[in-house]
All heavy atoms as an XYZ file, in Angstrom:
961
protein
N     -33.545     21.085    138.050
C     -32.969     22.270    137.445
C     -34.074     23.306    137.264
O     -35.188     22.971    136.871
C     -32.337     21.898    136.107
C     -31.544     22.999    135.514
S     -30.343     22.548    134.224
C     -31.155     21.343    133.244
N     -33.752     24.576    137.551
C     -34.756     25.625    137.445
C     -34.942     26.072    136.001
O     -34.048     25.928    135.174
C     -34.411     26.843    138.326
C     -33.149     27.533    137.828
C     -34.313     26.473    139.772
C     -32.940     28.902    138.404
N     -36.104     26.612    135.725
C     -36.426     27.143    134.407
C     -36.260     28.658    134.459
O     -36.989     29.327    135.186
C     -37.863     26.763    134.036
C     -38.270     27.265    132.669
O     -37.559     28.027    132.019
N     -39.437     26.835    132.221
N     -35.304     29.193    133.709
C     -35.142     30.647    133.686
C     -35.696     31.244    132.391
O     -35.402     32.376    132.047
C     -33.683     31.080    133.924
C     -32.756     30.593    132.820
C     -33.199     30.659    135.293
C     -31.388     31.280    132.803
N     -36.522     30.486    131.708
C     -37.162     30.974    130.482
C     -38.616     31.375    130.725
O     -39.143     32.241    130.050
C     -37.095     29.914    129.387
C     -35.684     29.496    129.013
C     -34.838     30.637    128.468
O     -35.379     31.489    127.734
O     -33.638     30.685    128.787
N     -39.271     30.714    131.668
C     -40.673     31.012    131.980
C     -40.790     31.296    133.464
O     -40.333     30.520    134.288
C     -41.564     29.825    131.612
C     -41.615     29.551    130.121
C     -42.512     28.369    129.810
O     -43.539     28.192    130.483
O     -42.164     27.622    128.887
N     -41.448     32.395    133.802
C     -41.553     32.807    135.199
C     -42.475     31.861    135.973
O     -43.568     31.541    135.529
C     -42.082     34.236    135.294
C     -42.008     34.781    136.695
C     -40.811     35.256    137.206
C     -43.121     34.778    137.525
C     -40.712     35.728    138.500
C     -43.042     35.252    138.824
C     -41.844     35.725    139.302
O     -41.760     36.182    140.585
N     -42.025     31.429    137.142
C     -42.803     30.577    138.036
C     -43.315     31.433    139.196
O     -42.550     31.821    140.066
C     -41.936     29.439    138.560
C     -42.630     28.568    139.600
O     -43.842     28.761    139.842
O     -41.953     27.702    140.173
N     -44.591     31.732    139.205
C     -45.156     32.627    140.230
C     -45.210     31.981    141.611
O     -45.596     32.639    142.579
C     -46.553     33.091    139.818
O     -47.424     31.992    139.730
N     -44.795     30.718    141.732
C     -44.753     30.049    143.037
C     -43.346     30.021    143.626
O     -43.117     29.384    144.656
C     -45.312     28.626    142.916
C     -46.790     28.586    142.563
C     -47.634     29.408    143.538
O     -47.542     29.241    144.752
N     -48.444     30.307    143.015
N     -42.395     30.728    142.995
C     -41.044     30.749    143.562
C     -41.048     31.518    144.874
O     -41.935     32.304    145.162
C     -40.027     31.297    142.548
C     -40.080     32.801    142.394
O     -39.703     33.553    143.297
N     -40.544     33.258    141.233
N     -40.046     31.255    145.694
C     -39.987     31.800    147.057
C     -39.994     33.333    147.069
O     -40.621     33.942    147.938
C     -38.786     31.217    147.838
C     -37.466     31.662    147.251
C     -38.866     31.564    149.311
N     -39.356     33.972    146.104
C     -39.322     35.439    146.107
C     -40.673     36.023    145.707
O     -41.079     37.067    146.228
C     -38.201     35.967    145.223
C     -36.823     35.591    145.714
C     -35.754     35.561    144.847
C     -36.583     35.274    147.045
C     -34.477     35.226    145.284
C     -35.309     34.930    147.507
C     -34.265     34.911    146.614
N     -41.375     35.363    144.810
C     -42.730     35.808    144.465
C     -43.634     35.715    145.689
O     -44.464     36.602    145.933
C     -43.287     34.967    143.319
N     -43.456     34.664    146.483
C     -44.243     34.508    147.711
C     -43.893     35.580    148.739
O     -44.771     36.079    149.443
C     -44.048     33.108    148.294
C     -44.691     32.028    147.437
C     -44.457     30.648    148.013
C     -45.106     29.590    147.142
N     -44.942     28.249    147.708
N     -42.629     35.957    148.818
C     -42.231     37.042    149.716
C     -42.877     38.343    149.262
O     -43.401     39.108    150.079
C     -40.691     37.150    149.798
C     -40.137     35.977    150.616
C     -40.269     38.494    150.403
C     -38.623     35.859    150.603
N     -42.862     38.603    147.963
C     -43.484     39.824    147.434
C     -44.984     39.881    147.733
O     -45.531     40.963    147.952
C     -43.248     39.941    145.930
C     -41.840     40.336    145.504
C     -41.665     40.188    144.006
C     -41.522     41.755    145.955
N     -45.630     38.726    147.746
C     -47.080     38.667    148.046
C     -47.346     38.569    149.546
O     -48.481     38.379    149.958
C     -47.704     37.471    147.331
C     -47.735     37.584    145.818
C     -48.607     36.516    145.172
N     -48.220     35.167    145.502
C     -47.447     34.380    144.759
N     -46.954     34.819    143.610
N     -47.162     33.148    145.146
N     -46.300     38.661    150.365
C     -46.404     38.539    151.824
C     -46.946     37.184    152.276
O     -47.540     37.075    153.338
C     -47.242     39.680    152.418
C     -46.555     41.006    152.277
O     -45.384     41.145    152.593
N     -47.293     42.000    151.788
N     -46.708     36.160    151.484
C     -47.084     34.802    151.864
C     -45.986     34.161    152.706
O     -46.245     33.187    153.407
C     -47.353     33.959    150.611
C     -48.572     34.419    149.837
C     -48.741     33.695    148.521
O     -48.013     32.708    148.241
O     -49.612     34.119    147.738
N     -44.786     34.698    152.600
C     -43.651     34.253    153.416
C     -43.043     35.478    154.075
O     -43.000     36.554    153.464
C     -42.594     33.558    152.548
C     -42.976     32.220    151.941
C     -41.867     31.734    151.009
C     -43.239     31.193    153.023
N     -42.548     35.331    155.296
C     -41.957     36.484    155.990
C     -40.564     36.809    155.460
O     -39.885     35.952    154.886
C     -41.889     36.016    157.440
C     -41.746     34.532    157.333
C     -42.558     34.121    156.123
N     -40.159     38.049    155.670
C     -38.790     38.464    155.363
C     -38.419     39.617    156.282
O     -39.289     40.336    156.764
C     -38.660     38.896    153.902
O     -39.399     40.089    153.669
N     -37.131     39.751    156.519
C     -36.618     40.867    157.304
C     -36.260     41.973    156.313
O     -35.155     42.003    155.774
C     -35.401     40.439    158.116
C     -34.813     41.575    158.914
O     -35.480     42.543    159.227
N     -33.533     41.452    159.241
N     -37.212     42.866    156.045
C     -37.034     43.904    155.036
C     -35.973     44.914    155.463
O     -35.970     45.397    156.588
C     -38.357     44.630    154.766
C     -39.375     43.750    154.093
C     -40.655     44.498    153.802
C     -41.686     43.531    153.217
N     -42.956     44.198    152.948
N     -35.095     45.216    154.529
C     -34.014     46.175    154.731
C     -34.325     47.465    153.982
O     -34.040     48.559    154.450
C     -32.667     45.599    154.222
C     -32.336     44.280    154.909
C     -31.545     46.615    154.351
C     -32.110     44.375    156.395
N     -34.911     47.340    152.789
C     -35.169     48.482    151.912
C     -36.288     48.110    150.953
O     -36.394     46.951    150.540
C     -33.896     48.818    151.117
C     -34.042     49.945    150.141
C     -33.840     51.254    150.538
C     -34.371     49.702    148.819
C     -33.958     52.307    149.627
C     -34.500     50.731    147.906
C     -34.291     52.037    148.314
N     -37.085     49.109    150.597
C     -38.141     48.874    149.612
C     -38.477     50.187    148.927
O     -38.516     51.241    149.560
C     -39.382     48.304    150.298
C     -40.502     47.947    149.349
C     -41.656     47.210    150.020
O     -41.754     47.243    151.275
O     -42.462     46.611    149.294
N     -38.694     50.119    147.622
C     -39.268     51.223    146.868
C     -40.261     50.620    145.876
O     -40.591     49.426    145.998
C     -38.192     52.104    146.214
C     -37.384     51.413    145.141
O     -37.826     50.438    144.521
N     -36.186     51.904    144.889
N     -40.728     51.376    144.927
C     -41.774     50.830    144.050
C     -41.270     49.760    143.095
O     -42.058     48.967    142.580
C     -42.493     51.941    143.288
C     -41.686     52.616    142.220
C     -42.474     53.686    141.481
O     -43.094     54.529    142.149
O     -42.460     53.654    140.241
N     -39.967     49.664    142.883
C     -39.404     48.713    141.925
C     -38.703     47.513    142.552
O     -38.637     46.459    141.930
C     -38.402     49.427    141.003
C     -38.980     50.583    140.215
C     -39.851     50.154    139.050
O     -39.697     49.015    138.573
O     -40.682     50.964    138.622
N     -38.138     47.684    143.768
C     -37.325     46.613    144.364
C     -37.647     46.405    145.842
O     -38.229     47.267    146.490
C     -35.815     46.880    144.211
C     -35.376     48.119    145.003
C     -35.414     46.974    142.741
C     -33.869     48.312    145.078
N     -37.243     45.237    146.318
C     -37.338     44.889    147.733
C     -36.013     44.244    148.124
O     -35.484     43.404    147.389
C     -38.484     43.900    147.970
C     -38.602     43.289    149.363
C     -38.943     44.361    150.398
C     -39.638     42.180    149.370
N     -35.487     44.636    149.283
C     -34.253     44.039    149.805
C     -34.536     43.487    151.190
O     -35.235     44.110    151.993
C     -33.144     45.073    149.862
N     -33.986     42.297    151.475
C     -34.205     41.651    152.764
C     -32.994     40.807    153.127
O     -32.181     40.456    152.271
C     -35.477     40.792    152.740
C     -35.557     39.848    151.567
C     -35.040     38.567    151.645
C     -36.145     40.245    150.369
C     -35.113     37.694    150.575
C     -36.222     39.385    149.286
C     -35.702     38.105    149.397
N     -32.877     40.489    154.402
C     -31.760     39.671    154.882
C     -31.847     38.265    154.303
O     -32.933     37.673    154.247
C     -31.788     39.582    156.409
O     -31.655     40.851    156.990
N     -30.711     37.732    153.889
C     -30.650     36.356    153.395
C     -30.831     35.403    154.571
O     -30.280     35.638    155.646
C     -29.307     36.112    152.712
C     -29.291     34.831    151.906
O     -29.302     33.736    152.522
O     -29.261     34.914    150.676
N     -31.595     34.337    154.378
C     -31.838     33.394    155.479
C     -30.661     32.454    155.718
O     -30.613     31.758    156.726
C     -33.132     32.576    155.277
C     -33.058     31.732    154.010
C     -34.348     33.485    155.263
C     -34.171     30.713    153.885
N     -29.708     32.430    154.789
C     -28.509     31.609    154.928
C     -27.293     32.478    154.617
O     -26.640     32.295    153.583
C     -28.584     30.401    153.990
C     -27.429     29.454    154.175
O     -26.818     29.396    155.238
N     -27.110     28.714    153.128
N     -26.974     33.431    155.494
C     -25.935     34.412    155.173
C     -24.565     33.792    154.949
O     -24.152     32.891    155.664
C     -25.934     35.347    156.378
C     -26.592     34.597    157.480
C     -27.529     33.623    156.845
N     -23.875     34.329    153.935
C     -22.526     33.880    153.592
C     -21.467     34.910    153.997
O     -20.292     34.722    153.709
C     -22.444     33.616    152.091
C     -23.449     32.591    151.600
C     -23.263     31.231    152.240
O     -22.182     30.650    152.177
N     -24.305     30.715    152.873
N     -21.901     35.991    154.633
C     -21.007     37.034    155.145
C     -21.728     37.691    156.312
O     -22.927     37.458    156.527
C     -20.688     38.053    154.056
N     -21.020     38.527    157.052
C     -21.665     39.163    158.207
C     -22.814     40.067    157.788
O     -23.764     40.249    158.549
C     -20.643     39.901    159.062
O     -19.984     40.885    158.328
N     -22.746     40.634    156.589
C     -23.888     41.328    155.991
C     -24.203     40.590    154.696
O     -23.332     40.429    153.838
C     -23.568     42.810    155.694
C     -24.714     43.456    154.931
C     -23.259     43.567    156.975
N     -25.440     40.122    154.569
C     -25.859     39.411    153.358
C     -27.321     39.741    153.102
O     -28.206     39.300    153.820
C     -25.676     37.903    153.512
C     -25.895     37.149    152.237
N     -25.485     35.845    152.096
C     -26.473     37.481    151.058
C     -25.811     35.413    150.883
N     -26.418     36.401    150.245
N     -27.542     40.555    152.074
C     -28.877     41.023    151.722
C     -29.215     40.561    150.316
O     -28.344     40.549    149.428
C     -28.935     42.568    151.806
C     -30.248     43.113    151.288
C     -28.681     43.025    153.238
N     -30.460     40.177    150.103
C     -30.957     39.805    148.785
C     -31.800     40.964    148.265
O     -32.649     41.491    148.987
C     -31.811     38.520    148.848
C     -32.378     38.170    147.480
C     -30.996     37.360    149.398
N     -31.561     41.340    147.025
C     -32.316     42.419    146.389
C     -33.073     41.819    145.208
O     -32.468     41.200    144.330
C     -31.393     43.551    145.890
C     -32.214     44.684    145.287
C     -30.487     44.051    147.006
N     -34.401     41.991    145.209
C     -35.223     41.447    144.131
C     -36.033     42.563    143.475
O     -36.343     43.571    144.094
C     -36.181     40.334    144.627
C     -37.170     40.865    145.676
C     -35.383     39.158    145.172
C     -38.218     39.849    146.115
N     -36.363     42.338    142.217
C     -37.265     43.247    141.526
C     -38.703     42.856    141.858
O     -38.989     41.683    142.116
C     -37.076     43.178    140.003
O     -37.281     41.832    139.574
C     -35.696     43.656    139.592
N     -39.582     43.822    141.833
C     -40.993     43.530    142.051
C     -41.661     43.045    140.772
O     -42.700     42.409    140.834
C     -41.705     44.754    142.622
C     -41.262     45.052    144.052
C     -42.041     46.192    144.645
C     -41.656     46.400    146.100
N     -42.404     47.523    146.691
N     -41.033     43.320    139.639
C     -41.528     42.794    138.375
C     -41.039     41.361    138.207
O     -40.067     40.949    138.825
C     -41.048     43.650    137.203
C     -41.722     45.001    137.138
C     -41.359     45.744    135.871
O     -41.521     45.174    134.766
O     -40.916     46.890    135.990
N     -41.706     40.629    137.353
C     -41.428     39.210    137.162
C     -40.368     39.000    136.087
O     -40.661     38.960    134.896
C     -42.715     38.484    136.763
C     -43.794     38.560    137.814
C     -45.092     37.944    137.305
C     -46.163     38.024    138.366
N     -47.424     37.454    137.893
N     -39.136     38.860    136.537
C     -38.028     38.516    135.651
C     -37.405     37.221    136.155
O     -37.118     37.093    137.344
C     -36.966     39.624    135.637
C     -37.481     40.943    135.125
C     -37.670     42.000    136.004
C     -37.789     41.121    133.787
C     -38.154     43.218    135.553
C     -38.274     42.329    133.326
C     -38.458     43.386    134.213
N     -37.196     36.260    135.268
C     -36.655     34.949    135.648
C     -35.176     34.991    135.982
O     -34.703     34.207    136.804
C     -36.841     33.952    134.512
S     -38.530     33.687    133.998
N     -34.446     35.883    135.326
C     -32.994     35.895    135.449
C     -32.458     37.246    134.994
O     -33.206     38.093    134.484
C     -32.370     34.804    134.578
O     -32.561     35.123    133.195
N     -31.150     37.422    135.126
C     -30.525     38.636    134.629
C     -30.701     38.752    133.118
O     -30.890     39.851    132.594
C     -29.033     38.663    135.002
C     -28.358     39.930    134.569
C     -28.510     41.097    135.315
C     -27.590     39.964    133.425
C     -27.904     42.277    134.909
C     -26.983     41.138    133.019
C     -27.138     42.300    133.753
N     -30.652     37.635    132.408
C     -30.847     37.666    130.951
C     -32.216     38.240    130.602
O     -32.334     39.111    129.733
C     -30.715     36.263    130.357
C     -29.310     35.727    130.448
O     -28.360     36.448    130.693
N     -29.176     34.423    130.257
N     -33.241     37.762    131.262
C     -34.608     38.235    131.057
C     -34.696     39.729    131.398
O     -35.238     40.529    130.632
C     -35.556     37.403    131.933
C     -37.018     37.752    131.782
O     -37.409     38.377    130.770
O     -37.794     37.396    132.692
N     -34.143     40.102    132.534
C     -34.163     41.493    132.995
C     -33.460     42.416    132.001
O     -33.989     43.458    131.624
C     -33.489     41.559    134.368
C     -33.332     42.935    134.933
C     -34.417     43.620    135.469
C     -32.084     43.545    134.971
C     -34.263     44.880    136.020
C     -31.921     44.804    135.531
C     -33.017     45.476    136.043
N     -32.265     42.045    131.569
C     -31.488     42.916    130.688
C     -32.171     43.111    129.334
O     -32.000     44.148    128.702
C     -30.062     42.391    130.506
O     -30.058     41.158    129.831
N     -32.962     42.145    128.901
C     -33.680     42.255    127.627
C     -35.010     42.995    127.763
O     -35.424     43.681    126.830
C     -33.973     40.859    127.067
C     -32.801     40.109    126.553
C     -33.247     38.763    126.013
C     -32.124     37.762    126.079
N     -32.593     36.399    125.845
N     -35.685     42.851    128.901
C     -37.085     43.274    128.985
C     -37.425     44.355    129.999
O     -38.528     44.896    129.958
C     -37.955     42.042    129.265
C     -37.845     41.018    128.162
O     -38.026     41.337    126.999
N     -37.501     39.789    128.517
N     -36.529     44.675    130.904
C     -36.848     45.663    131.941
C     -36.871     47.075    131.361
O     -36.110     47.403    130.448
C     -35.833     45.590    133.071
N     -37.715     47.899    131.937
C     -37.761     49.308    131.551
C     -36.518     50.016    132.084
O     -35.878     49.560    133.041
C     -39.012     49.971    132.120
O     -38.916     50.052    133.537
N     -36.204     51.141    131.476
C     -35.080     51.942    131.969
C     -35.314     52.342    133.420
O     -34.379     52.371    134.221
C     -34.879     53.192    131.106
C     -34.356     52.864    129.715
O     -33.894     51.723    129.492
O     -34.410     53.759    128.846
N     -36.548     52.639    133.769
C     -36.885     53.028    135.144
C     -36.551     51.900    136.116
O     -35.982     52.129    137.184
C     -38.363     53.386    135.242
C     -38.801     53.773    136.634
C     -40.288     54.076    136.674
C     -40.715     54.395    138.103
N     -42.163     54.573    138.209
N     -36.899     50.676    135.760
C     -36.640     49.530    136.632
C     -35.139     49.275    136.767
O     -34.641     49.024    137.870
C     -37.361     48.298    136.089
S     -37.283     46.861    137.179
N     -34.419     49.367    135.662
C     -32.973     49.148    135.689
C     -32.298     50.203    136.573
O     -31.488     49.873    137.444
C     -32.381     49.169    134.264
C     -32.889     47.958    133.470
C     -30.848     49.201    134.302
C     -32.616     48.022    131.983
N     -32.667     51.451    136.371
C     -32.085     52.537    137.162
C     -32.418     52.383    138.636
O     -31.561     52.556    139.508
C     -32.583     53.902    136.642
O     -32.207     54.029    135.267
C     -32.006     55.051    137.439
N     -33.649     52.035    138.931
C     -34.072     51.871    140.324
C     -33.293     50.759    141.008
O     -32.893     50.896    142.166
C     -35.571     51.591    140.388
O     -36.008     51.527    141.716
N     -33.059     49.663    140.308
C     -32.296     48.555    140.871
C     -30.857     48.983    141.173
O     -30.371     48.800    142.290
C     -32.300     47.353    139.932
C     -31.402     46.199    140.356
C     -31.916     45.544    141.631
C     -31.282     45.180    139.241
N     -30.192     49.582    140.206
C     -28.790     49.965    140.383
C     -28.651     51.019    141.485
O     -27.810     50.890    142.387
C     -28.183     50.477    139.054
C     -28.220     49.375    137.986
C     -26.768     51.002    139.266
C     -27.503     48.096    138.355
N     -29.483     52.031    141.438
C     -29.413     53.069    142.478
C     -29.857     52.521    143.830
O     -29.345     52.919    144.867
C     -30.241     54.279    142.067
C     -29.593     55.013    140.912
C     -30.190     56.357    140.659
N     -29.432     57.021    139.618
C     -29.947     57.869    138.757
N     -31.222     58.196    138.830
N     -29.194     58.434    137.842
N     -30.809     51.602    143.804
C     -31.273     50.987    145.048
C     -30.169     50.208    145.737
O     -30.017     50.277    146.959
N     -29.375     49.466    144.976
C     -28.265     48.711    145.559
C     -27.298     49.669    146.245
O     -26.837     49.411    147.362
C     -27.569     47.836    144.497
C     -28.480     46.662    144.118
C     -26.206     47.346    144.988
C     -27.988     45.837    142.945
N     -27.019     50.786    145.616
C     -26.129     51.785    146.210
C     -26.725     52.356    147.500
O     -26.016     52.511    148.500
C     -25.867     52.904    145.202
O     -24.977     53.848    145.720
N     -28.018     52.638    147.501
C     -28.689     53.157    148.708
C     -28.661     52.130    149.838
O     -28.466     52.475    151.003
C     -30.131     53.533    148.395
C     -30.265     54.769    147.545
C     -31.719     55.023    147.184
C     -31.840     56.198    146.233
N     -33.229     56.436    145.800
N     -28.848     50.875    149.491
C     -28.833     49.804    150.495
C     -27.441     49.690    151.108
O     -27.294     49.586    152.326
C     -29.284     48.468    149.868
C     -30.749     48.546    149.442
C     -29.057     47.307    150.833
C     -31.153     47.501    148.415
N     -26.408     49.712    150.269
C     -25.032     49.637    150.765
C     -24.736     50.795    151.712
O     -24.110     50.606    152.763
C     -24.044     49.621    149.599
N     -25.205     51.969    151.369
C     -25.007     53.127    152.247
C     -25.755     52.947    153.563
O     -25.214     53.185    154.639
C     -25.456     54.401    151.547
C     -25.191     55.648    152.350
C     -25.549     56.903    151.579
C     -25.224     58.122    152.445
N     -25.470     59.369    151.736
N     -27.010     52.494    153.471
C     -27.823     52.266    154.674
C     -27.165     51.249    155.600
O     -27.244     51.363    156.821
C     -29.223     51.794    154.268
C     -30.138     51.524    155.434
C     -31.517     51.109    154.972
C     -32.394     50.881    156.193
N     -33.772     50.608    155.840
N     -26.510     50.243    155.024
C     -25.859     49.191    155.807
C     -24.435     49.554    156.215
O     -23.721     48.725    156.776
C     -25.870     47.880    155.014
C     -27.255     47.308    154.732
C     -27.161     46.138    153.763
C     -27.940     46.894    156.025
N     -24.030     50.783    155.896
C     -22.708     51.282    156.274
C     -21.588     50.400    155.708
O     -20.663     50.012    156.425
C     -22.575     51.438    157.790
C     -21.375     52.271    158.181
O     -20.938     53.141    157.433
N     -20.815     51.988    159.345
N     -21.681     50.097    154.424
C     -20.684     49.258    153.772
C     -19.641     50.104    153.045
O     -19.167     49.744    151.967
C     -21.371     48.284    152.810
C     -22.328     47.295    153.452
C     -23.027     46.452    152.393
C     -21.617     46.424    154.466
N     -19.255     51.212    153.646
C     -18.331     52.153    153.008
C     -16.945     51.570    152.753
O     -16.218     52.044    151.885
C     -18.218     53.429    153.844
O     -17.736     53.128    155.140
N     -16.562     50.519    153.479
C     -15.256     49.890    153.255
C     -15.277     48.939    152.061
O     -14.239     48.445    151.643
C     -14.807     49.144    154.507
C     -14.451     50.064    155.645
C     -13.908     49.287    156.808
C     -13.513     50.221    157.932
N     -12.990     49.487    159.089
N     -16.464     48.648    151.550
C     -16.585     47.801    150.378
C     -17.590     46.682    150.551
O     -17.980     46.350    151.671
N     -17.996     46.131    149.442
C     -18.974     45.045    149.425
C     -18.915     44.332    148.085
O     -18.271     44.797    147.145
C     -20.393     45.570    149.718
C     -20.867     46.673    148.797
C     -21.633     46.392    147.673
C     -20.548     48.001    149.057
C     -22.073     47.396    146.837
C     -20.979     49.014    148.230
C     -21.747     48.708    147.114
O     -22.181     49.717    146.283
N     -19.562     43.218    148.013
C     -19.634     42.427    146.795
C     -21.089     42.345    146.346
O     -21.984     42.179    147.167
C     -19.083     41.022    147.067
C     -19.081     40.116    145.845
C     -18.456     38.768    146.163
N     -17.020     38.972    146.402
C     -16.251     38.115    147.060
N     -16.766     37.017    147.560
N     -14.977     38.357    147.228
N     -21.296     42.428    145.027
C     -22.623     42.241    144.439
C     -22.538     40.987    143.576
O     -21.664     40.878    142.719
C     -23.029     43.427    143.543
C     -22.988     44.739    144.310
C     -24.417     43.189    142.949
C     -23.078     45.961    143.413
N     -23.465     40.049    143.796
C     -23.458     38.788    143.052
C     -24.834     38.557    142.440
O     -25.855     38.727    143.102
C     -23.115     37.601    143.992
C     -23.167     36.285    143.238
C     -21.775     37.805    144.660
N     -24.828     38.158    141.173
C     -26.063     37.757    140.506
C     -25.774     36.465    139.745
O     -25.040     36.468    138.758
C     -26.532     38.849    139.550
S     -28.077     38.445    138.699
N     -26.311     35.367    140.220
C     -26.121     34.074    139.571
C     -27.147     33.927    138.441
O     -28.298     34.299    138.613
C     -26.309     32.943    140.581
C     -25.347     33.054    141.743
O     -24.201     33.429    141.576
N     -25.820     32.749    142.934
N     -26.705     33.364    137.323
C     -27.599     33.205    136.177
C     -27.595     31.751    135.720
O     -26.559     31.213    135.341
C     -27.185     34.128    135.007
C     -28.148     33.969    133.837
C     -27.118     35.575    135.454
N     -28.752     31.131    135.760
C     -28.912     29.777    135.251
C     -28.288     28.696    136.118
O     -27.652     28.967    137.141
N     -28.496     27.474    135.694
C     -28.033     26.304    136.439
C     -26.524     26.319    136.642
O     -26.039     26.158    137.764
C     -28.479     25.032    135.719
C     -28.029     23.775    136.379
N     -28.508     23.375    137.607
C     -27.130     22.838    135.998
C     -27.925     22.240    137.955
N     -27.089     21.887    136.996
N     -25.768     26.501    135.580
C     -24.306     26.490    135.694
C     -23.796     27.683    136.499
O     -22.730     27.611    137.103
C     -23.655     26.487    134.318
C     -23.563     25.124    133.658
C     -24.369     24.068    134.050
C     -22.669     24.911    132.626
C     -24.289     22.835    133.438
C     -22.577     23.680    132.008
C     -23.391     22.646    132.419
O     -23.298     21.426    131.806
N     -24.539     28.780    136.517
C     -24.142     29.957    137.273
C     -24.519     29.885    138.739
O     -24.188     30.774    139.511
N     -25.253     28.840    139.118
C     -25.629     28.657    140.516
C     -26.937     29.311    140.922
O     -27.224     29.431    142.109
N     -27.745     29.730    139.942
C     -29.026     30.343    140.279
C     -29.973     29.283    140.833
O     -30.183     28.247    140.226
C     -29.651     31.006    139.039
C     -30.916     31.757    139.339
C     -31.482     32.481    138.114
O     -30.881     32.503    137.054
N     -32.661     33.062    138.289
N     -30.532     29.539    142.006
C     -31.409     28.580    142.674
C     -32.871     28.999    142.568
O     -33.746     28.153    142.418
C     -30.996     28.410    144.155
C     -31.929     27.482    144.886
C     -29.560     27.912    144.254
N     -33.142     30.292    142.649
C     -34.520     30.800    142.583
C     -34.719     31.473    141.230
O     -33.957     32.366    140.859
C     -34.793     31.803    143.729
C     -36.221     32.332    143.647
C     -34.546     31.151    145.079
N     -35.763     31.079    140.486
C     -35.985     31.641    139.152
C     -36.686     33.004    139.188
O     -37.747     33.210    138.601
C     -36.854     30.577    138.474
C     -37.653     30.003    139.593
C     -36.715     30.009    140.781
N     -36.082     33.923    139.904
C     -36.551     35.314    139.978
C     -35.287     36.156    140.076
O     -34.412     35.859    140.898
C     -37.423     35.514    141.228
C     -38.035     36.871    141.340
N     -39.392     37.069    141.219
C     -37.500     38.095    141.569
C     -39.666     38.365    141.374
N     -38.514     38.995    141.586
N     -35.167     37.188    139.237
C     -33.967     38.011    139.271
C     -33.665     38.461    140.687
O     -34.540     38.978    141.378
C     -34.140     39.249    138.392
C     -32.976     40.241    138.501
C     -31.720     39.698    137.842
C     -33.352     41.585    137.952
N     -32.441     38.258    141.116
C     -32.023     38.727    142.429
C     -30.522     38.925    142.472
O     -29.768     38.293    141.746
C     -32.464     37.771    143.543
C     -31.922     36.382    143.440
N     -32.375     35.464    142.518
C     -30.972     35.752    144.160
C     -31.726     34.317    142.675
N     -30.850     34.470    143.667
N     -30.141     39.863    143.312
C     -28.746     40.168    143.562
C     -28.474     39.944    145.038
O     -29.343     40.179    145.869
C     -28.433     41.634    143.216
C     -28.432     41.913    141.745
C     -29.615     42.100    141.059
C     -27.245     42.001    141.045
C     -29.622     42.362    139.703
C     -27.233     42.261    139.687
C     -28.425     42.441    139.007
N     -27.272     39.521    145.339
C     -26.816     39.389    146.715
C     -25.840     40.532    146.975
O     -24.941     40.775    146.167
C     -26.089     38.058    146.942
C     -26.936     36.863    146.710
N     -27.590     36.212    147.729
C     -27.241     36.197    145.566
C     -28.259     35.193    147.227
N     -28.063     35.164    145.916
N     -26.019     41.210    148.087
C     -25.037     42.192    148.558
C     -24.372     41.565    149.778
O     -25.047     41.220    150.744
C     -25.697     43.525    148.962
C     -26.448     44.140    147.789
C     -24.639     44.486    149.506
C     -27.246     45.385    148.170
N     -23.063     41.384    149.693
C     -22.301     40.795    150.796
C     -21.255     41.793    151.266
O     -20.603     42.442    150.446
C     -21.609     39.508    150.343
C     -22.558     38.436    149.842
C     -22.376     38.232    148.367
C     -22.359     37.167    150.601
N     -21.107     41.905    152.579
C     -20.121     42.838    153.108
C     -19.973     42.700    154.603
O     -20.355     41.699    155.196
N     -19.417     43.762    155.186
C     -19.213     43.779    156.632
C     -17.939     43.090    157.078
O     -17.651     43.013    158.272
N     -17.169     42.571    156.133
C     -15.912     41.885    156.435
C     -15.109     41.790    155.145
O     -15.625     42.040    154.057
C     -16.181     40.479    156.984
C     -16.915     39.583    156.003
C     -17.290     38.219    156.572
O     -16.402     37.363    156.647
O     -18.457     38.057    156.935
N     -13.847     41.397    155.269
C     -13.016     41.180    154.082
C     -13.548     39.963    153.338
O     -13.698     38.895    153.919
C     -11.573     40.950    154.476
C     -10.925     42.186    155.022
C      -9.526     41.857    155.468
N      -8.690     43.030    155.330
C      -7.412     43.048    155.584
N      -6.791     41.938    155.964
N      -6.720     44.161    155.449
N     -13.763     40.125    152.042
C     -14.380     39.048    151.274
C     -13.453     38.384    150.257
O     -13.825     37.371    149.695
C     -15.618     39.594    150.531
C     -16.742     40.086    151.416
C     -17.801     40.782    150.589
C     -17.356     38.946    152.210
N     -12.273     38.911    150.029
C     -11.460     38.343    148.973
C     -11.051     36.904    149.243
O     -10.687     36.187    148.330
C     -10.237     39.199    148.653
C      -9.197     39.272    149.731
C      -8.270     38.318    150.023
C      -8.978     40.328    150.621
N      -7.482     38.725    151.070
C      -7.890     39.972    151.454
C      -9.591     41.564    150.812
C      -7.407     40.791    152.449
C      -9.097     42.379    151.812
C      -8.028     41.998    152.603
N     -11.118     36.452    150.492
C     -10.784     35.067    150.788
C     -11.995     34.150    150.623
O     -11.867     32.942    150.749
C     -10.241     34.965    152.213
C      -8.935     35.717    152.378
C      -8.466     35.769    153.821
O      -9.195     35.421    154.736
N      -7.247     36.216    154.020
N     -13.161     34.726    150.332
C     -14.379     33.940    150.207
C     -14.822     33.796    148.751
O     -15.975     33.931    148.434
C     -15.506     34.574    151.035
C     -15.279     34.519    152.509
C     -16.498     34.989    153.239
C     -16.354     34.721    154.706
N     -17.610     34.766    155.405
N     -13.897     33.555    147.872
C     -14.255     33.360    146.467
C     -14.667     31.951    146.320
O     -15.136     31.283    145.729
C     -13.093     33.713    145.542
C     -12.712     35.183    145.522
C     -11.459     35.378    144.678
C     -13.821     36.029    144.928
């Protein structure tokens, strides 16, 4: 079970941020990085991570600066536009063990490019 109370700097997303692991970058600004998911669950599946060290959405919502929060939300919208997801998309953020969070670093999934209501 992952620990979402203490940040683990050896998690896979931290390694991607340090360029220790490769990623197919889709979007980047000073606060966030977006890249293709290595196990896509839809025809478009992008992972969006913060560059700051947040273990989960709970940690982020309590401790992130307004600048970081705004950059993340606006960044997701910019990514969706860049990926031409004008017909719609899904944003998913799993929190904790019961929520299905696998990597202890705040991240959102953007899924789209097809009808998703049958993929609940």
